[in-house]
C-alpha positions in Angstrom: 9.2 60.7 20.4 11.8 61.1 17.5 14.5 59.3 19.6 12.4 56.7 20.6 11.3 55.7 16.8 15.0 56.3 15.7 16.1 53.7 18.5 13.6 51.4 17.6 14.3 51.7 14.1 18.1 51.0 14.5 17.5 48.2 16.9 15.0 46.4 14.2 17.5 46.9 11.5 20.4 45.3 13.7 18.2 42.3 14.8 17.3 41.9 10.9 20.8 42.2 9.8 22.1 39.5 12.4 19.1 37.1 11.4 19.6 37.3 7.7 23.6 36.8 7.5 24.4 35.2 4.3 27.2 33.4 5.9 25.1 30.9 7.6 23.6 27.9 5.9 19.8 28.3 6.2 18.5 24.8 5.1 19.0 21.2 6.3 20.4 20.5 2.9 23.0 23.3 3.2 24.0 22.4 6.8 24.4 18.7 5.6 26.4 19.5 2.7 29.0 21.1 5.0 28.4 18.3 7.7 29.3 15.4 5.7 32.9 16.0 4.8 33.5 17.0 8.2 32.3 13.6 9.5 34.5 11.4 7.0 37.2 13.7 8.2 36.8 12.7 11.7 39.4 10.4 13.2 38.6 6.7 13.5 36.5 6.5 17.1 35.9 10.2 17.3 32.0 10.5 18.0 31.9 14.3 18.8 29.5 16.5 16.5 31.5 18.2 14.2 30.7 22.3 14.6 29.8 22.3 10.8 26.8 20.0 12.0 25.1 22.4 14.1 21.8 23.3 13.1 20.7 19.6 11.6 17.7 18.1 13.4 18.7 15.1 15.6 17.0 12.9 12.9 18.9 14.4 10.0 22.1 14.1 12.0 21.5 10.4 13.0 20.6 9.7 9.1 23.8 11.5 8.1 26.0 9.5 10.7 24.8 6.3 9.5 25.1 7.4 5.9 28.8 8.1 6.4 29.5 4.9 8.3 27.6 2.8 5.5 29.8 4.6 3.0 33.0 3.7 4.7 31.8 0.0 4.7 31.1 0.0 1.0 27.4 -0.1 1.4 25.3 1.5 -1.1 21.6 2.7 -0.6 20.9 1.2 -4.2 18.3 -1.3 -4.9 19.1 -5.1 -5.9 16.8 -7.1 -8.6 
């Protein structure tokens, strides 16, 4: 019984340690902050998804790509009067 409990505890701690790695961004905002510069640094015509963008939802990635393109064209998201 003691061996099972010890094994289960070790496995649980290993799983929790893997899930709480501080090196991995956790929020969409954190991932987007890493993704935006990677998108801007892509060579012209490159449409591959940078590894820094992994973890963004499809909608957030699409919006970030469109925003990067708009920035490159000098289009701002501000309102006009």
